[in-house]
C-alpha positions, 0 to 999 in steps of 0.5 A: 700465827704469832705477831712479828715484833713491833717495827720501828715505824710502829714504835715511832708512831706510838711515841708520837701519839704519847708525845701529843697527849703529853703536850695536850696535858702540859698545855691544859696545865699551863692554862689552869696555871694562868687562871690560878695565878690570876685568881691568886693575884686578886686574892693577894690584893684582897688579903693586903686590904683585909690586913690593913683593915685588921690593923686599924679595925675591930675583931670582924676585920681580923677574922676577915683577914684570917679568911683571906690569908687562907684563900691566898695559901690555898691558891698558892698551894694549887699553883705549886702542885700544878707546877710540880705536875707540869714538871713531871709531864715535861720530864716524861716528854723529854724522856720520850723525845730521847727515845725517838730515833735520829 
């Protein structure tokens, strides 16, 4: 016996399940982004101190400043990619919301 095409209720239920999964992923990324931003703030502060020390210090201070600047760049890159991922998920969620019947 062939299956009857999906009913409207089945389609709506499937969309709702996908929406809940997307919302969970968006919330997870938001939590990760808060942690990364807090860590980035700490690394920026450390980097500022290291740059000041390098301006008046020796070669070791300059090497340390280079490493702290790398840490800042790495966390900025991570935050950027989390924001991109979140934007894609939000766009997918909006498309699903548009598919829901009125």
